VOFI-858893 format. One record per residue (C-alpha): residue number from 1; residue in one letter; x, y, z. Coordinates in Angstrom, 1 decimal. Each point is the difference from the previous one (the first is absolute). Example, Ala and Ser with C-alpha at 12.3 -4.5 7.8 and 13.67 -1.06 7.14 Angstrom:
2
R; 1; A; 12.3; -4.5; 7.8
R; 2; S; 1.4; 3.4; -0.7
***
This chain:
388
R; 1; X; 15.0; -40.6; -10.6
R; 2; X; -1.4; -2.9; 2.1
R; 3; X; -0.2; -3.4; -1.7
R; 4; X; -3.4; -0.2; -1.5
R; 5; X; 0.8; -2.5; -2.8
R; 6; X; -1.5; -3.4; -0.3
R; 7; X; 1.2; -3.3; -1.4
R; 8; X; -1.1; -0.6; -3.5
R; 9; X; -3.1; -2.2; 0.6
R; 10; X; -2.1; -0.9; -3.1
R; 11; X; -3.8; 0.4; 0.2
R; 12; X; -0.3; -3.8; -0.7
R; 13; X; 2.0; -0.7; 3.2
R; 14; X; -2.3; 2.2; 2.1
R; 15; X; -3.0; -1.7; -1.5
R; 16; X; 1.4; -3.3; 1.0
R; 17; X; 0.5; 1.3; 3.6
R; 18; X; -3.6; 1.2; 0.2
R; 19; X; -1.2; -3.4; -1.3
R; 20; X; 2.1; -1.8; 2.7
R; 21; X; -1.5; 2.2; 2.7
R; 22; X; -3.6; -0.6; -1.3
R; 23; X; 0.7; -3.8; 0.0
R; 24; X; 1.1; 0.2; 3.6
R; 25; X; -3.0; 2.0; 1.0
R; 26; X; -2.4; -2.4; -1.8
R; 27; X; 1.2; -2.7; 2.4
R; 28; X; -1.3; 2.1; 2.8
R; 29; X; -3.2; 0.7; -1.9
R; 30; X; 0.8; 3.7; -0.1
R; 31; X; -1.8; 1.8; -2.8
R; 32; X; 2.3; 3.0; -0.2
R; 33; X; 2.9; 1.7; 1.8
R; 34; X; 0.8; 3.6; 0.8
R; 35; X; 3.6; 0.9; -0.1
R; 36; X; 1.4; 3.3; 1.3
R; 37; X; 3.6; -0.4; 1.0
R; 38; X; 2.4; 1.7; -2.4
R; 39; X; 2.3; -2.9; -0.5
R; 40; X; -2.9; -2.4; -0.7
R; 41; X; -1.4; 2.6; -2.4
R; 42; X; 3.3; 0.2; -1.8
R; 43; X; 0.3; -3.8; -0.1
R; 44; X; -3.5; -0.5; -1.5
R; 45; X; -0.5; 3.1; -2.1
R; 46; X; 3.3; 1.8; -0.5
R; 47; X; -1.4; 3.1; 1.9
R; 48; X; 1.0; 1.0; 3.5
R; 49; X; -0.9; 3.6; 0.3
R; 50; X; 2.8; 1.4; -2.2
R; 51; X; -1.5; 1.6; -3.2
R; 52; X; 1.6; 1.4; -3.1
R; 53; X; 0.5; 3.2; 1.9
R; 54; X; 1.7; -1.5; 3.0
R; 55; X; -1.3; -1.2; 3.4
R; 56; X; -3.7; 0.7; 0.3
R; 57; X; -0.9; 2.6; 2.7
R; 58; X; -3.4; -1.9; 0.5
R; 59; X; 1.0; -3.7; 0.0
R; 60; X; 1.6; 0.2; 3.5
R; 61; X; -2.7; 1.7; 2.1
R; 62; X; -3.0; -1.2; -2.0
R; 63; X; 1.0; -3.3; -1.6
R; 64; X; -0.5; -2.1; -3.1
R; 65; X; -1.4; -3.4; -0.1
R; 66; X; -0.3; -3.0; -2.5
R; 67; X; -3.2; -2.0; -0.1
R; 68; X; 0.8; -3.4; -1.5
R; 69; X; -3.0; -2.3; -0.6
R; 70; X; 0.3; -3.8; 0.0
R; 71; X; -1.1; -0.1; -3.6
R; 72; X; 3.0; 2.2; -1.0
R; 73; X; -1.7; 3.4; -0.1
R; 74; X; 2.2; 2.8; 1.4
R; 75; X; -0.5; 3.6; 0.8
R; 76; X; 2.5; 2.5; 1.4
R; 77; X; -1.5; 2.8; 2.2
R; 78; X; 2.0; 3.2; 0.1
R; 79; X; -0.8; 3.4; 1.6
R; 80; X; -0.7; 2.9; -2.4
R; 81; X; 1.9; 1.4; -1.8
R; 82; X; 2.5; -2.8; -0.1
R; 83; X; -1.7; -1.8; -2.9
R; 84; X; 1.5; 2.3; -2.6
R; 85; X; 3.4; -1.3; 0.8
R; 86; X; -0.5; -3.7; 1.0
R; 87; X; 1.4; -2.6; -2.3
R; 88; X; -0.9; -3.7; 0.6
R; 89; X; -0.6; -3.1; -2.0
R; 90; X; -2.8; 0.1; -2.6
R; 91; X; -1.9; -2.8; 1.8
R; 92; X; -0.6; 2.3; 3.0
R; 93; X; -2.7; 2.7; 0.0
R; 94; X; 1.0; 3.3; 1.7
R; 95; X; -2.8; 1.7; 1.9
R; 96; X; 0.2; 3.1; 2.1
R; 97; X; -1.7; 1.1; 3.1
R; 98; X; -0.6; 3.5; 1.2
R; 99; X; 2.4; 1.7; 2.4
R; 100; X; 0.6; 3.8; 0.1
R; 101; X; -1.5; 0.4; -3.4
R; 102; X; -3.4; -0.5; 1.6
R; 103; X; -1.5; 3.2; 1.4
R; 104; X; -2.3; -1.8; 2.5
R; 105; X; 1.0; -0.7; 3.6
R; 106; X; 1.9; -3.3; 0.1
R; 107; X; 2.5; -2.1; 1.8
R; 108; X; 2.4; -1.0; -2.8
R; 109; X; 1.2; -3.2; 1.6
R; 110; X; -3.6; -1.2; 0.3
R; 111; X; -0.6; 0.6; -3.7
R; 112; X; 2.4; -2.8; -0.8
R; 113; X; -2.4; -2.4; 1.8
R; 114; X; -2.9; 1.3; -2.0
R; 115; X; 2.0; -0.5; -3.2
R; 116; X; 0.8; -3.6; 1.1
R; 117; X; -3.6; -0.9; 0.6
R; 118; X; -1.0; 1.5; -3.4
R; 119; X; 2.9; -1.8; -1.8
R; 120; X; -1.1; -3.4; 1.4
R; 121; X; -3.5; 0.6; -1.4
R; 122; X; 1.4; 1.1; -3.4
R; 123; X; 2.1; -3.2; -0.2
R; 124; X; -3.1; -2.1; 0.7
R; 125; X; 1.2; -1.4; 3.3
R; 126; X; -2.8; -1.7; 1.9
R; 127; X; -1.2; 2.6; 2.6
R; 128; X; -0.1; -2.8; 2.6
R; 129; X; 3.2; -1.6; -1.1
R; 130; X; 3.2; -0.1; 2.1
R; 131; X; 2.6; 2.7; -0.8
R; 132; X; 3.5; -0.1; 1.2
R; 133; X; 2.2; 3.0; 0.8
R; 134; X; 3.6; 0.7; 0.7
R; 135; X; -0.1; 1.4; 3.5
R; 136; X; 3.4; 1.6; -0.2
R; 137; X; -1.1; 2.2; -2.9
R; 138; X; -3.4; 1.3; 1.2
R; 139; X; -0.6; 2.3; 2.9
R; 140; X; -2.4; -0.7; 2.9
R; 141; X; -2.1; 2.9; -1.2
R; 142; X; -0.4; -1.5; -3.5
R; 143; X; -0.9; -3.4; 1.4
R; 144; X; -2.5; 1.5; 2.5
R; 145; X; -1.7; 2.0; -2.8
R; 146; X; 0.0; -3.0; -2.4
R; 147; X; -1.6; -2.3; 2.6
R; 148; X; -2.7; 2.6; 0.6
R; 149; X; -0.7; 0.1; -3.8
R; 150; X; -0.1; -3.8; -0.4
R; 151; X; -1.3; -1.5; 3.2
R; 152; X; -1.0; -3.2; -1.6
R; 153; X; 3.3; -0.7; -1.6
R; 154; X; 2.6; -2.1; 1.8
R; 155; X; 3.5; 1.7; 0.0
R; 156; X; 3.0; -2.1; 0.7
R; 157; X; 3.7; 0.9; 0.5
R; 158; X; 2.1; -1.6; -2.8
R; 159; X; 3.2; 1.9; 0.8
R; 160; X; 1.9; -3.4; 0.3
R; 161; X; -1.2; -1.1; -3.5
R; 162; X; 1.3; 3.3; -1.5
R; 163; X; 3.3; -0.5; 1.7
R; 164; X; 0.4; -3.7; -1.0
R; 165; X; -0.8; 0.6; -3.7
R; 166; X; 3.0; 2.2; -0.2
R; 167; X; 2.5; -2.5; 1.5
R; 168; X; 1.1; -1.7; -3.3
R; 169; X; 2.0; 2.4; -2.1
R; 170; X; -0.1; 0.2; -3.8
R; 171; X; 3.1; 0.4; -2.3
R; 172; X; -0.5; 3.7; -0.2
R; 173; X; -0.3; 0.3; 3.8
R; 174; X; 3.1; -2.1; 0.5
R; 175; X; 1.9; 2.2; -2.4
R; 176; X; -1.0; 3.1; 2.0
R; 177; X; 0.9; -1.6; 3.3
R; 178; X; 3.4; -1.0; -1.4
R; 179; X; 0.7; 3.6; -1.0
R; 180; X; -0.8; 1.1; 3.6
R; 181; X; 2.2; -2.8; 1.4
R; 182; X; 2.9; 1.2; -2.2
R; 183; X; -0.4; 3.4; 1.7
R; 184; X; 0.2; -1.7; 3.4
R; 185; X; 3.2; -1.7; -1.0
R; 186; X; 1.6; 3.2; -1.4
R; 187; X; -1.0; 1.9; 3.2
R; 188; X; 1.3; -2.7; 2.3
R; 189; X; 3.3; -0.1; -2.0
R; 190; X; 0.4; 3.8; 0.3
R; 191; X; -0.4; -0.2; 3.8
R; 192; X; 2.4; -2.9; 0.2
R; 193; X; 2.6; 1.9; -1.9
R; 194; X; -0.6; 3.4; 1.5
R; 195; X; -1.0; -0.4; 3.6
R; 196; X; 2.8; 0.8; 2.5
R; 197; X; 0.5; 0.9; 3.6
R; 198; X; -1.0; 3.5; 0.8
R; 199; X; -3.0; 0.1; -2.4
R; 200; X; -3.4; 0.9; 1.3
R; 201; X; -3.1; -2.0; -0.6
R; 202; X; -1.4; 2.7; -2.2
R; 203; X; 3.1; 0.0; -2.2
R; 204; X; -0.3; -3.8; -0.5
R; 205; X; -3.6; 0.3; -0.9
R; 206; X; 0.7; 2.8; -2.4
R; 207; X; 2.6; -2.2; -1.7
R; 208; X; -2.6; -2.7; -0.6
R; 209; X; -2.6; 2.4; -1.1
R; 210; X; 2.3; 1.6; -2.5
R; 211; X; 0.4; -3.3; -1.8
R; 212; X; -3.7; -0.6; -0.2
R; 213; X; -0.8; 3.6; -1.1
R; 214; X; 2.5; -0.2; -2.9
R; 215; X; -2.4; -2.6; -1.4
R; 216; X; -3.4; 1.4; 1.1
R; 217; X; 0.5; 3.7; 0.4
R; 218; X; -0.2; 2.0; 3.2
R; 219; X; -2.8; -0.8; 2.5
R; 220; X; 0.1; -3.7; -0.7
R; 221; X; -2.1; -2.3; 2.2
R; 222; X; 2.5; -1.7; 2.1
R; 223; X; 0.2; -1.5; 3.5
R; 224; X; 3.4; 0.5; 1.6
R; 225; X; 1.3; -1.2; 3.4
R; 226; X; 3.6; 0.3; 1.2
R; 227; X; 1.0; -1.0; 3.6
R; 228; X; 3.1; -1.0; 1.8
R; 229; X; -1.1; -3.5; 0.9
R; 230; X; -0.1; 0.7; 3.7
R; 231; X; -3.7; 0.9; 0.2
R; 232; X; -2.7; 1.5; -2.2
R; 233; X; -0.5; 3.1; 2.2
R; 234; X; 1.2; 3.5; -0.3
R; 235; X; 3.1; -0.6; 2.1
R; 236; X; 1.9; -1.4; -2.9
R; 237; X; -1.3; 2.4; -2.5
R; 238; X; 1.2; 3.1; 1.8
R; 239; X; 3.7; -0.9; 0.0
R; 240; X; 2.3; -0.6; -3.0
R; 241; X; 0.8; -3.5; -1.2
R; 242; X; 3.1; -1.4; 1.8
R; 243; X; 2.5; -2.7; -0.8
R; 244; X; -1.2; -3.2; 1.5
R; 245; X; -3.7; 0.7; -0.7
R; 246; X; -2.3; -2.2; -2.0
R; 247; X; -1.7; 2.1; -2.6
R; 248; X; -3.5; -1.1; -0.9
R; 249; X; -1.5; 1.4; -3.2
R; 250; X; -3.6; -0.8; -1.1
R; 251; X; -0.6; 1.4; -3.5
R; 252; X; -3.4; -0.3; -1.8
R; 253; X; -0.6; 2.1; -3.1
R; 254; X; -3.0; 0.1; -2.3
R; 255; X; 0.4; 0.1; -3.8
R; 256; X; -2.7; -0.3; -2.7
R; 257; X; -2.5; -0.3; 2.8
R; 258; X; 1.6; -3.2; 1.5
R; 259; X; 2.2; -0.3; 3.1
R; 260; X; 3.3; -1.6; 0.7
R; 261; X; 1.4; -0.7; 3.5
R; 262; X; 3.4; -0.9; 1.5
R; 263; X; 1.8; 0.0; 3.2
R; 264; X; 3.7; -0.5; 0.9
R; 265; X; 1.9; 0.1; 3.3
R; 266; X; 3.7; 0.5; -0.5
R; 267; X; 3.0; 0.8; 2.3
R; 268; X; 1.8; 3.3; 0.0
R; 269; X; 3.6; -0.9; 0.4
R; 270; X; 1.1; -3.4; 1.4
R; 271; X; -2.7; -2.5; 0.8
R; 272; X; -0.1; -1.1; 3.6
R; 273; X; -0.6; -3.6; 1.1
R; 274; X; -3.5; 0.6; 1.3
R; 275; X; -0.9; 2.0; -3.1
R; 276; X; 1.3; -2.8; -2.2
R; 277; X; -2.1; -2.6; 1.8
R; 278; X; -3.1; 2.1; -0.3
R; 279; X; 0.5; 0.7; -3.7
R; 280; X; 0.9; -3.7; -0.7
R; 281; X; -3.3; -1.0; 1.7
R; 282; X; -2.0; 2.5; -2.1
R; 283; X; 1.6; -1.2; -3.2
R; 284; X; -0.6; -3.6; 0.9
R; 285; X; -3.7; 0.7; 0.9
R; 286; X; -0.5; 1.9; -3.3
R; 287; X; 1.6; -2.8; -2.0
R; 288; X; -2.2; -2.6; 1.8
R; 289; X; -3.1; 2.1; -0.7
R; 290; X; 0.9; 0.4; -3.6
R; 291; X; 0.5; -3.8; -0.3
R; 292; X; -3.5; -0.5; 1.5
R; 293; X; -1.8; 2.2; -2.6
R; 294; X; -2.0; -1.7; -2.8
R; 295; X; -3.5; 0.1; -1.3
R; 296; X; -2.5; -1.9; 2.2
R; 297; X; 2.0; 0.5; 3.2
R; 298; X; -1.8; 1.9; 2.8
R; 299; X; 1.4; 3.5; 0.6
R; 300; X; 0.2; -0.7; 3.7
R; 301; X; 2.1; -3.1; -0.6
R; 302; X; 2.7; 2.2; -1.7
R; 303; X; -0.1; 2.4; 3.0
R; 304; X; 0.2; -3.0; 2.4
R; 305; X; 3.2; -1.2; -1.6
R; 306; X; 1.7; 3.4; 0.5
R; 307; X; -1.3; 0.4; 3.5
R; 308; X; 1.3; -3.4; 0.9
R; 309; X; 3.5; 0.8; -1.3
R; 310; X; 0.1; 3.4; 1.8
R; 311; X; -1.3; -1.7; 3.2
R; 312; X; 2.9; -2.4; 0.2
R; 313; X; 2.2; 2.8; 1.3
R; 314; X; -2.1; 3.2; 0.5
R; 315; X; -3.4; 1.2; 1.1
R; 316; X; -2.4; -0.5; -2.9
R; 317; X; -1.3; 3.1; -1.7
R; 318; X; -3.6; 1.0; 1.0
R; 319; X; -1.1; 1.5; -3.3
R; 320; X; -0.5; -1.6; -3.4
R; 321; X; 2.8; -1.7; -1.9
R; 322; X; -1.0; 1.6; -3.3
R; 323; X; -2.8; 1.0; -2.2
R; 324; X; -1.3; 0.2; -3.6
R; 325; X; 0.7; 3.1; -2.0
R; 326; X; -1.3; 1.7; -3.2
R; 327; X; -2.2; 3.0; -0.3
R; 328; X; 0.0; 0.2; 3.8
R; 329; X; 3.2; 0.1; 2.0
R; 330; X; -1.4; -2.9; 2.2
R; 331; X; -2.5; -2.4; -1.6
R; 332; X; -1.2; -3.5; 0.8
R; 333; X; 1.2; -2.5; 0.8
R; 334; X; 1.6; 0.9; 3.3
R; 335; X; 2.7; -2.3; 1.3
R; 336; X; -1.2; -0.5; 3.5
R; 337; X; -1.5; -2.8; 2.1
R; 338; X; -3.6; 1.1; -0.5
R; 339; X; 0.1; 0.2; -3.8
R; 340; X; -2.2; -2.6; -1.7
R; 341; X; 0.9; 0.7; -3.6
R; 342; X; 2.3; -2.2; -2.1
R; 343; X; 2.6; 1.3; -2.4
R; 344; X; -1.0; 0.2; -3.7
R; 345; X; 2.2; -0.1; -3.0
R; 346; X; 1.2; 3.4; -1.1
R; 347; X; -0.7; 1.6; 3.4
R; 348; X; 2.8; 2.3; 1.1
R; 349; X; 0.8; -0.1; 3.7
R; 350; X; 2.5; 1.7; 2.3
R; 351; X; 1.8; -2.3; 2.4
R; 352; X; 1.3; 2.0; 3.0
R; 353; X; 1.2; -1.8; 3.1
R; 354; X; 1.2; 2.2; 2.8
R; 355; X; 1.8; 0.0; 3.3
R; 356; X; -1.1; 2.7; 2.4
R; 357; X; 1.9; 0.1; 3.3
R; 358; X; 0.7; 2.8; 2.4
R; 359; X; 3.2; 1.6; -1.4
R; 360; X; 0.2; -2.2; -3.1
R; 361; X; -2.4; -0.2; -2.9
R; 362; X; 0.2; -1.3; -3.5
R; 363; X; -2.2; -0.9; -2.9
R; 364; X; 0.6; -1.4; -3.5
R; 365; X; -2.6; 0.1; -2.8
R; 366; X; -0.3; -1.0; -3.6
R; 367; X; -2.8; -0.5; -2.5
R; 368; X; -0.8; -3.3; -1.8
R; 369; X; -2.4; -1.1; -2.7
R; 370; X; -1.8; -3.2; 0.9
R; 371; X; 0.3; -2.8; -2.6
R; 372; X; -1.5; -3.5; -0.2
R; 373; X; 3.0; -1.7; 1.4
R; 374; X; 1.7; 2.8; 2.0
R; 375; X; 0.7; 3.6; -0.5
R; 376; X; 2.0; 2.5; -1.9
R; 377; X; 2.0; 2.4; 2.1
R; 378; X; -0.6; 3.5; -1.6
R; 379; X; 2.1; 2.1; 2.3
R; 380; X; 3.8; 0.2; -0.5
R; 381; X; 1.2; 2.1; 2.9
R; 382; X; 0.5; -3.0; 2.4
R; 383; X; 0.9; -2.8; -2.3
R; 384; X; -1.8; -2.5; 2.2
R; 385; X; -1.7; -3.0; -1.6
R; 386; X; -1.6; -3.2; 1.2
R; 387; X; 1.8; -2.0; 2.6
R; 388; X; 1.3; -3.1; -1.5
***
């Protein structure tokens, strides 16, 4: 069955997370926040739409929401009849709103907005106070209805605050991420040992998936990419792998609710001179980026180091040079020129410089944990550490 398990997070840790969020919102004079995104709900309450009976048939189309007041009051809104099966921390009140159990004419999605307005009143939030909301977790219809119900209340998008509060990982989260990274390493090792000329892209992906599913069960959440290093279009996917190709494998599984990520580019058969030069440049760029990582350094500064190293010999990659990872496959901070965030201790980031030319592409990626004076390389499939 699909991976529905979560890392073992204690209620006290989630209470501390909610307190940190409330503190950040207080700086913006926000009286309460409405959270609807499933990953944010899981992070703050332990509930993400999966009940004791399995995935909720109502949570997706209708939605759940957490109301968190600045004074610490918290209420989880769930559609009927989910409340019979919802388990959250004792500090959070679970309240239902009517869906198809109501015999009157209704628009179920709008009923969530009605419930939000009522919950704010029940928590004693000033009717004219500013309320934040996570825009990625609430539909336009819910927001429209909510504004109609509370025209005097100022509503502000605090999606960035919700994302930033999740950046620094706890010991339990780090343990879960390490387990996912171990799956990345094992899958990359299987591909390295088993890939050979004549194999199809599907066969290589199945090889990696089999390693992951031995640990998670069938239907695991996993992102898989295999290409022949000549381009990322269908042309290389349709033909078998040939001697002389560069095999690029990007493998990202989720275990206990947390993602790992990895990428390697390796030769099939003897390594040509141009291929060696490209891979040497990528290894040097990744080592230089790893060397630049430490708490307090701007994320874009790490990316700039890798871009500079690639740019000495090749066209610089246009996308990001990496990203945070955790409950989401891609989380802040992004390693790109426009990123304003600085790295925090115990943040886990992926570093992934790439070279993308017509007829020759490559990318290397590993995950590191930011420390006060550098970083810990968590991935083992590349054996690349700080340049020194």
